[in-house]
N, C-alpha and C positions, 0 to 999 in steps of 0.2 A: 504494500500500500504506500502511496506517495502523493504529494501534491501534484496536480496536473498543471498548475499555473491557472490562467484565466482563458480557457479554450474558446469561450463564446464572447469575450469582450464586454461582459456585463458589469465588470468592476468587482466581482466576487471570485475568490479562489475556488477551484474545483478539485476533486479528489479522484484518483484512479486506483483501482484495486485489481490485482491479478489472482486468479484461482487456477493454478497450473494443473491441478489434478481433476478438474471438472470433466465429466463424461468419460471417465476411465483414462484420462491423460490427454484428451484433446485440448483442454485448457480454455479459459474464458477470461475476458477483461471487462471490467465494469467502470463506467464513468458516472460520477455523481456531481451535478453542476450546482455550485453554490448560488445563493440568492439572499434576499433580505431576511427570509425566515430560516436561513441556515441550509443544511443539506436535506434533500428529499429522502424518503424511505425507499424509493424505487430508483434504480439506475436510469439515466436518460439515454444511455448508449451502451451497447455491448458488442463485443467481437468474440467469435468462437473459432478455435483451431479446426482444421479439417481432418485430422487423424492420419494424414500422409505427409504432405509437404510442410505442414505446420502442426506440431504437437506441443503439448505443455505450454500453450499460449498463456502469457502472464507469469512466466517463471520469474521475471523481474519487470518492474514498471517504474517510470519516472517522467517528469516533465522534460521535454526536449528543448524548452525555450521556444523562440520563434525562428524556426529554421528557414522559412521562406520570406520573412520580412513583411508579412501582411498585417501585423499588429495583433495576431491571435497566438496564444500559446499552443504548442504541439506536444504530442505524447510519444515516447519511445517505449517499446515493449520487447522483452526478450522471450524467445520461444525455442523449442527444439525442432528437430527434423527427425524422421523415423530412425535414422542411424546415429542420433545424438550429436550430430555435427553442430547444430545450433543456428539460430537466426535472430536478427534484430529487425524490427519493423517500426516505421514512423507513421503516425496518423496525424493529419493536419487538422488544426482547429479552424473554426469559422463562426459566423453569426448564429448558426443553428447547432453548434457543438462540433464534435469530431466527425470527419468524413467516414463513410461506411468501409471503404477499402484503404489499405495502407498505401501511401504515396511513394514509399521507399522501403526496400528490403535488401538485406545483405546477409549472406550465409557464411559460416566458417569454412575453412579450407581443409578437407580431410587429407590425409589421416592425422595430421598433427593438431588440428583444431577440434577440440571436443568441448561441448557445452559453451560454444560461442553464444554470447547473449545472457550468460548466467548473471551478469550485472550490467545495467545500463544507466546512463546519466546524461544530463546536459553538460556540454563542455564549455558553455559560455560562448563568448564571441572572440575566439583566440586570434583570428585574422583582423579583427576590428573592421569588418566589411558590412556590418549591420545585420548579419545573419548569425543565429546561434549554431553551434556545432554540437555533435553528440559524441559520447564515449561508450564503447562496448567492451565489456570484459570477456575474457576467454579463459575458462578454467585450466586448460592445459596449454 
């Protein structure tokens, strides 16, 4: 679980939660959008792994910062792949929340990369170009 930043630009922080064991290991990610009354009881957005090319979706979750410079916070999610290589996915924020599909994905490089995406985080704006960067951890 982590802050998602403000993915919808309403001035309130949002929360992202990963449940990597959902549906026998497919994994699921939940977004709760903040507002004047706090967080709602029901997630406003979810994403589910597909059991083959994305498993254990939500192994790690974090704000990505604003990776595309549109003024909305984005979210980065760590996941697995059937062979445990691992993957990181970025979902872009917008006025209505997170987009349904990931805008960017990258997988680890087998055989040396296992559990790529075991940790994910914003990297800030290291190049000072107005765009946030992301950091992806690799267990091995």
